[in-house]
N, CA, C and O of each residue as an XYZ file, in Angstrom:
404
protein
N       4.326    -42.377    -11.791
C       3.214    -41.534    -11.360
C       3.666    -40.541    -10.291
O       3.272    -39.375    -10.311
N       4.500    -41.013     -9.354
C       4.987    -40.119     -8.301
C       5.852    -39.010     -8.889
O       5.816    -37.865     -8.438
N       6.638    -39.379     -9.915
C       7.494    -38.379    -10.543
C       6.656    -37.314    -11.255
O       6.981    -36.128    -11.214
N       5.583    -37.747    -11.903
C       4.699    -36.813    -12.595
C       4.063    -35.860    -11.587
O       4.023    -34.651    -11.811
N       3.570    -36.405    -10.482
C       2.947    -35.589     -9.442
C       3.966    -34.612     -8.850
O       3.661    -33.439     -8.636
N       5.167    -35.104     -8.589
C       6.212    -34.240     -8.033
C       6.577    -33.139     -9.021
O       6.795    -31.996     -8.617
N       6.645    -33.468    -10.320
C       6.971    -32.471    -11.338
C       5.887    -31.403    -11.429
O       6.190    -30.212    -11.512
N       4.631    -31.825    -11.413
C       3.526    -30.873    -11.481
C       3.497    -29.971    -10.252
O       3.253    -28.769    -10.356
N       3.749    -30.562     -9.096
C       3.781    -29.781     -7.863
C       4.916    -28.763     -7.918
O       4.723    -27.601     -7.562
N       6.083    -29.184     -8.356
C       7.224    -28.277     -8.458
C       6.936    -27.162     -9.460
O       7.275    -26.005     -9.212
N       6.325    -27.494    -10.571
C       5.967    -26.483    -11.562
C       4.997    -25.469    -10.972
O       5.123    -24.269    -11.218
N       4.033    -25.945    -10.197
C       3.075    -25.048     -9.551
C       3.748    -24.117     -8.565
O       3.366    -22.952     -8.452
N       4.750    -24.617     -7.847
C       5.455    -23.778     -6.889
C       6.312    -22.734     -7.589
O       6.495    -21.630     -7.076
N       6.833    -23.077     -8.749
C       7.667    -22.139     -9.488
C       6.807    -21.149    -10.259
O       7.065    -19.947    -10.219
N       5.798    -21.633    -10.954
C       4.976    -20.774    -11.802
C       4.002    -19.930    -10.995
O       3.641    -18.832    -11.417
N       3.575    -20.421     -9.853
C       2.587    -19.707     -9.045
C       2.973    -18.285     -8.718
O       2.186    -17.367     -8.951
N       4.182    -18.072     -8.176
C       4.571    -16.708     -7.831
C       4.769    -15.785     -9.029
O       4.786    -14.565     -8.868
N       4.920    -16.344    -10.225
C       5.158    -15.513    -11.398
C       3.900    -14.835    -11.897
O       3.973    -13.843    -12.622
N       2.751    -15.358    -11.518
C       1.498    -14.766    -11.965
C       0.953    -13.868    -10.874
O       0.884    -14.262     -9.710
N       0.571    -12.674    -11.248
C       0.045    -11.718    -10.275
C      -1.341    -11.275    -10.720
O      -1.631    -11.181    -11.913
N      -2.180    -11.009     -9.742
C      -3.505    -10.481    -10.047
C      -3.349     -9.034    -10.493
O      -2.335     -8.406    -10.190
N      -4.327     -8.496    -11.204
C      -4.231     -7.081    -11.622
C      -4.033     -6.126    -10.443
O      -3.298     -5.145    -10.559
N      -4.681     -6.407     -9.317
C      -4.531     -5.530     -8.144
C      -3.097     -5.567     -7.625
O      -2.541     -4.530     -7.263
N      -2.493     -6.760     -7.588
C      -1.105     -6.870     -7.131
C      -0.170     -6.153     -8.093
O       0.763     -5.469     -7.671
N      -0.422     -6.310     -9.383
C       0.411     -5.647    -10.385
C       0.301     -4.130    -10.254
O       1.309     -3.431    -10.354
N      -0.905     -3.611    -10.032
C      -1.096     -2.170     -9.862
C      -0.392     -1.688     -8.605
O       0.237     -0.629     -8.614
N      -0.491     -2.459     -7.519
C       0.151     -2.073     -6.266
C       1.661     -1.984     -6.456
O       2.295     -1.040     -5.984
N       2.239     -2.974     -7.151
C       3.680     -2.937     -7.416
C       4.035     -1.722     -8.257
O       5.044     -1.062     -8.005
N       3.220     -1.426     -9.244
C       3.454     -0.271    -10.106
C       3.392      1.008     -9.279
O       4.237      1.888     -9.444
N       2.406      1.123     -8.395
C       2.264      2.308     -7.546
C       3.453      2.440     -6.595
O       3.935      3.549     -6.366
N       3.927      1.334     -6.044
C       5.073      1.385     -5.141
C       6.319      1.873     -5.879
O       7.078      2.691     -5.358
N       6.520      1.370     -7.087
C       7.657      1.814     -7.888
C       7.548      3.287     -8.237
O       8.537      4.020     -8.207
N       6.342      3.709     -8.568
C       6.102      5.120     -8.888
C       6.363      5.994     -7.665
O       6.932      7.078     -7.791
N       5.954      5.535     -6.488
C       6.188      6.296     -5.255
C       7.683      6.455     -5.009
O       8.142      7.546     -4.670
N       8.441      5.389     -5.175
C       9.896      5.483     -4.991
C      10.503      6.492     -5.972
O      11.342      7.311     -5.597
N      10.066      6.416     -7.229
C      10.583      7.331     -8.248
C      10.259      8.780     -7.896
O      11.119      9.655     -7.999
N       9.025      9.032     -7.483
C       8.601     10.394     -7.136
C       9.324     10.908     -5.888
O       9.667     12.088     -5.812
N       9.560     10.014     -4.900
C      10.284     10.423     -3.692
C      11.716     10.814     -4.030
O      12.221     11.833     -3.560
N      12.367      9.984     -4.857
C      13.752     10.291     -5.252
C      13.843     11.628     -5.995
O      14.822     12.361     -5.854
N      12.825     11.930     -6.773
C      12.804     13.185     -7.526
C      12.421     14.371     -6.641
O      12.517     15.521     -7.069
N      11.993     14.098     -5.420
C      11.598     15.167     -4.509
C      10.206     15.706     -4.762
O       9.871     16.801     -4.310
N       9.385     14.944     -5.485
C       8.035     15.399     -5.818
C       7.000     15.080     -4.753
O       5.979     15.761     -4.657
N       7.249     14.056     -3.956
C       6.304     13.686     -2.899
C       7.055     13.464     -1.592
O       8.265     13.240     -1.574
N       6.304     13.533     -0.512
C       6.867     13.293      0.812
C       7.022     11.791      1.036
O       6.307     10.984      0.441
N       7.943     11.441      1.882
C       8.126     10.033      2.250
C       6.943      9.577      3.099
O       6.326     10.364      3.817
N       6.651      8.293      2.996
C       5.544      7.724      3.764
C       5.727      7.969      5.255
O       4.753      8.247      5.955
N       6.951      7.873      5.753
C       7.210      8.090      7.186
C       6.851      9.511      7.612
O       6.351      9.721      8.717
N       7.102     10.479      6.745
C       6.728     11.864      7.059
C       5.215     11.985      7.197
O       4.713     12.629      8.118
N       4.505     11.362      6.280
C       3.039     11.383      6.323
C       2.554     10.703      7.595
O       1.695     11.234      8.299
N       3.102      9.531      7.889
C       2.699      8.806      9.101
C       2.968      9.652     10.350
O       2.130      9.706     11.250
N       4.119     10.305     10.412
C       4.458     11.127     11.582
C       3.480     12.280     11.778
O       3.275     12.729     12.906
N       2.887     12.755     10.718
C       1.897     13.835     10.811
C       0.520     13.324     11.202
O      -0.176     13.960     11.993
N       0.119     12.173     10.653
C      -1.259     11.695     10.809
C      -1.460     10.857     12.068
O      -2.466     11.024     12.758
N      -0.532      9.966     12.382
C      -0.732      9.051     13.509
C      -1.071      9.744     14.827
O      -1.961      9.271     15.535
N      -0.405     10.844     15.191
C      -0.753     11.504     16.453
C      -2.195     12.023     16.502
O      -2.760     12.179     17.585
N      -2.782     12.286     15.348
C      -4.156     12.795     15.307
C      -5.203     11.692     15.446
O      -6.387     11.982     15.616
N      -4.780     10.436     15.375
C      -5.738      9.336     15.335
C      -6.025      8.702     16.689
O      -6.718      7.688     16.767
N      -5.504      9.284     17.739
C      -5.823      8.827     19.086
C      -5.503      7.363     19.296
O      -4.387      6.913     19.033
N      -6.510      6.611     19.780
C      -6.279      5.206     20.107
C      -6.614      4.252     18.959
O      -6.732      3.046     19.176
N      -6.768      4.773     17.749
C      -7.016      3.915     16.589
C      -5.734      3.145     16.277
O      -4.636      3.693     16.373
N      -5.879      1.886     15.908
C      -4.734      1.049     15.567
C      -4.373      1.259     14.097
O      -5.222      1.149     13.212
N      -3.119      1.558     13.859
C      -2.638      1.805     12.499
C      -2.371      0.475     11.796
O      -1.666     -0.385     12.326
N      -2.938      0.314     10.600
C      -2.800     -0.937      9.863
C      -1.834     -0.837      8.685
O      -1.369     -1.864      8.192
N      -1.522      0.377      8.222
C      -0.608      0.530      7.097
C      -1.142      1.530      6.090
O      -2.129      2.222      6.338
N      -0.465      1.593      4.935
C      -0.847      2.572      3.923
C      -0.700      1.993      2.527
O      -0.032      0.980      2.323
N      -1.333      2.654      1.578
C      -1.171      2.401      0.148
C      -0.886      3.740     -0.507
O      -1.251      4.795      0.011
N      -0.230      3.677     -1.652
C       0.025      4.888     -2.425
C      -0.720      4.771     -3.738
O      -0.651      3.738     -4.403
N      -1.426      5.814     -4.115
C      -2.148      5.873     -5.381
C      -1.390      6.836     -6.291
O      -1.421      8.050     -6.090
N      -0.706      6.276     -7.300
C       0.120      7.115     -8.167
C      -0.705      8.052     -9.038
O      -0.234      9.130     -9.401
N      -1.919      7.663     -9.376
C      -2.771      8.520    -10.200
C      -3.185      9.770     -9.433
O      -3.123     10.880     -9.961
N      -3.604      9.584     -8.191
C      -4.048     10.703     -7.353
C      -2.886     11.390     -6.637
O      -3.057     12.469     -6.069
N      -1.704     10.765     -6.664
C      -0.548     11.220     -5.888
C      -0.961     11.421     -4.433
O      -0.771     12.486     -3.845
N      -1.534     10.355     -3.877
C      -2.029     10.414     -2.501
C      -1.738      9.111     -1.770
O      -1.705      8.029     -2.357
N      -1.530      9.256     -0.483
C      -1.406      8.097      0.399
C      -2.762      7.848      1.038
O      -3.496      8.793      1.328
N      -3.095      6.589      1.257
C      -4.293      6.231      2.014
C      -3.821      5.436      3.224
O      -3.320      4.320      3.088
N      -3.985      6.017      4.402
C      -3.617      5.355      5.642
C      -4.845      4.660      6.193
O      -5.944      5.213      6.169
N      -4.659      3.453      6.686
C      -5.773      2.630      7.142
C      -5.638      2.378      8.650
O      -4.566      2.030      9.145
N      -6.750      2.564      9.358
C      -6.794      2.389     10.806
C      -8.008      1.542     11.165
O      -8.924      1.377     10.360
N      -8.003      1.007     12.385
C      -9.187      0.340     12.914
C      -9.401      0.834     14.339
O      -8.467      0.936     15.136
N     -10.665      1.137     14.631
C     -11.018      1.624     15.965
C     -12.392      1.077     16.317
O     -13.364      1.297     15.595
N     -12.461      0.364     17.428
C     -13.713     -0.231     17.899
C     -14.374     -1.078     16.809
O     -15.592     -1.039     16.631
N     -13.550     -1.846     16.081
C     -14.065     -2.740     15.057
C     -14.446     -2.075     13.753
O     -14.986     -2.724     12.856
N     -14.174     -0.800     13.641
C     -14.539     -0.060     12.437
C     -13.280      0.401     11.696
O     -12.358      0.934     12.313
N     -13.240      0.201     10.393
C     -12.088      0.599      9.588
C     -12.225      2.067      9.199
O     -13.283      2.511      8.751
N     -11.142      2.806      9.376
C     -11.098      4.230      9.051
C      -9.991      4.473      8.035
O      -8.938      3.837      8.097
N     -10.221      5.383      7.107
C      -9.219      5.741      6.108
C      -8.926      7.227      6.194
O      -9.821      8.040      6.427
N      -7.665      7.568      6.004
C      -7.255      8.965      5.916
C      -6.478      9.107      4.618
O      -5.427      8.487      4.454
N      -6.981      9.915      3.695
C      -6.322     10.167      2.419
C      -5.520     11.454      2.536
O      -6.034     12.483      2.975
N      -4.246     11.382      2.136
C      -3.329     12.504      2.313
C      -2.640     12.820      0.988
O      -2.162     11.919      0.300
N      -2.593     14.092      0.639
C      -1.882     14.537     -0.558
C      -0.395     14.245     -0.359
O       0.214     14.741      0.589
N       0.179     13.455     -1.235
C       1.576     13.039     -1.092
C       2.555     14.184     -1.339
O       3.695     14.127     -0.879
N       2.132     15.211     -2.052
C       3.021     16.338     -2.347
C       3.118     17.310     -1.187
O       4.190     17.842     -0.900
N       1.982     17.544     -0.515
C       1.945     18.586      0.522
C       1.784     18.048      1.936
O       2.125     18.732      2.901
N       1.267     16.830      2.066
C       0.978     16.282      3.387
C      -0.380     16.715      3.916
O      -0.740     16.388      5.047
N      -1.128     17.442      3.112
C      -2.454     17.923      3.529
C      -3.448     16.769      3.514
O      -3.477     15.975      2.575
N      -4.266     16.684      4.566
C      -5.306     15.668      4.623
C      -6.417     16.046      3.647
O      -6.975     17.142      3.706
N      -6.722     15.114      2.751
C      -7.750     15.362      1.747
C      -9.127     14.961      2.250
O     -10.110     15.668      2.026
N      -9.191     13.825      2.929
C     -10.473     13.374      3.496
C     -10.225     12.278      4.529
O      -9.221     11.566      4.509
N     -11.197     12.187      5.428
C     -11.181     11.140      6.470
C     -12.526     10.452      6.453
O     -13.567     11.108      6.402
N     -12.508      9.143      6.497
C     -13.782      8.424      6.610
C     -14.209      8.447      8.064
O     -13.378      8.569      8.964
N     -15.489      8.331      8.286
C     -16.015      8.341      9.666
C     -16.832      7.112      9.899
O     -17.365      6.923     10.993
């Protein structure tokens, strides 16, 4: 019985990471697409975008970014006074497309 339990547990640890939710799969796909587009010179690097946007956000805490390959845009996420703020930026030009308030 212990061997069966140990085998099932081991299988769960091995098989668990192999399955991804659709959102995780899309995120991985978008990250790969971003790398491909950056290498081709079609979009700006995330660091370039961050260097442009972060100084404009004052005392908001930067939480990170996502890349949307369909829109070719970065979405930077911030929090300020308990409120989440998003800044969407065109990955090709660095132009701010919209800011949530």
